N, C-alpha and C positions, 0 to 999 in steps of 0.2 A: 872422115876424110876420104873414105873409099866410095862415097856416093850412095851407100846403102843404109837401110834402116833395119834393125833387128828387133823382133818381138820375143821377149823372154817370159818363161813361166816363173813367177815370183816364188811360188811354193817350192818348186823343184830345182830352180836355177838353170833349167834346161832351155836351150835355144829352140824356139818354135817355128819362126817364120822370118824370111828375109824379103824385104821389099826393095826392088830395084826400079829406078826410073829417073833419078837425078843424075846428070852427067858430071856433077861437081860436089864439093863438100856439102854435107847436111849439118846445119847449125842448130836447128830447133825442131822438136817434135812435141805434139800434144794430142791426147785422146779427147774425143768429144765426150760430153757428160754420160751418154749411154754406152760408151765404149765401142760403138760400132764403126766409127770413123776415126781416122788419124790424120792430123795435119802435119806437114813438114815444110820447113823453110830452108833455102839453100843459097849457096854462092852463085848458082845459075840464075838468080833473080826471080825465081818462081816460088809459089806455094803450091803444094800438091795435096789433094784430099784423097785418102785411100780408104777402100773398103777393107776393114781389118780381117773379116772372115775369108774373103777371096784373095786378098793381096793385090787387087787391081786398083789402078788409079781411076777415081771417079771424076775428078776435076783437076785441071792444070790451070792455076790462076796466074795470069801474066799481067804485068803493068808496072812493077817496080823497075827502076832504072839502075839499081845496084843491089848488093847483097841483102838477103832477107835474114835478119838475125833472130827474130822471135815470132812465134805463132801461138795463138790461144783461141779457144772456142768460147762462145757465149754460153750462159747457163742453160739455155734451151736448145743448144746445138744447131740453131738455124744460121748463125753467123760465125765467121772466123775473122780474126784480126792479125795483121802482120806488120812488123816494124822493120825498117830498112835503113841501110847506109845512105839512101837518097834523101834522108831527113824527113820522110813522111811515114805515116802508117795508114793502112787501108782496112776498111770493113768490107767483107765479102759475103755474098749470099752463097751458102754452102751448096744448095741444090742447083742453082742456075750458073754459078761461077761468075756472076756479074759483080762489079765493084759497086757497092752501095754508097760509100763515102771515102773520100781521100782527105785526110786531115794533115794540116801543116801548122807549124808553130815553133818547132825546135830549130835551132841554128846549127845543129850537128846531127850525126846519125842517131837513129832510134834503136837502142839496144834491147829494150824489153817492153812488152805490152801485156796488159791483164784486164779482164772484165771483172767488175764487182759482182758479188753473188746474186744481186737482184737484176743484173743485166742493164742497169740504167747508166752506169758510168764506166769509163775506161781510164786506165792509168798508163803513162808512158814514161820511160826513163831514157835519158839521152847522154850523148857525149858532151853536151853543153852544160853538164853538171846539174841539170834541173829534173824535177819530176812534175809532170802535168796531169791534171785530172780533167776529163772531157765528158760532156753530156752526150750520150749516144743518140738521143732523139734529135738534137739540133746540130751536133757536130761542133759545138762551140766549147771553148775552154771554160771550165767551171772554176772561176776564181783565178787568182794569180798563180804562176808557177811556184812550186815549193823549192826553195833555195836553201843551201846549207852545205851540200857536199862540195868537196874541193877537187874532185876528179870525176870522170864519166860514171854515170849511173848504169850499172849492168843488169840489175834485176829489180822488178817491182811485183808486189803481191798485196791483194786486199785481205783483210781479216774476214772470217765467215759472216759477220754481221755488217760488213762494209763500212764500219765506223772508223777503222784504222787502215793505214797503208804503210807497208814496210818497203824500204828501198835499200839496196845493197850497192856499194860503190867501189871503184878502184882506190878510193882513199882509205880503204880497209875498215870502213865503218858501215854499220846498219843503222838506219834511222827509222823510227816509228812515228808516223804523223797522225794526229787527231784530226780527222777530216771535218768534223763539225766545228771545232775551234780554229782550224787552219793553223796549227802550230805543232812544233815538235813535241811529242808526248813527254810529259813530265817537266817541261820548261814553261816559263811564263813569258 
């Protein structure tokens, strides 16, 4: 809420670095796979890409018209995605700062976004109580939205083999989806 990002040493519990650059609340942070960059999403409607070593902002990504709730990096670190209250999420080129794709399909804010481990798919969780899976190459929805939650979906994550997707909701449940069968795991 103070607009800062802090980097902590996990082994010692010591505070190592403070990153300042957002003028408003920071809602999401994510390391790139190689740990050299950090992405942050804020109420100021921007995504910032930081150099972890220097603490400097490398890219300020602008284009959302409302709060950025979630940020994640692709497995190769070349792209970042951001989910927003503007009901969209964007795929960004981390090096150039350009928007590569703007994806729409949810009828409410996008609370959470995640890349699959192979980088071919994205997942998004929304206030519309659905989870969507998207094809990164085409930007198209991959199958029908996954329905079943009865409140906003606040978090999504792929399994390491990208076969399953977990979603966490304000309805106080976690659902695990079998993406090949397109059903709730363990249900027929």
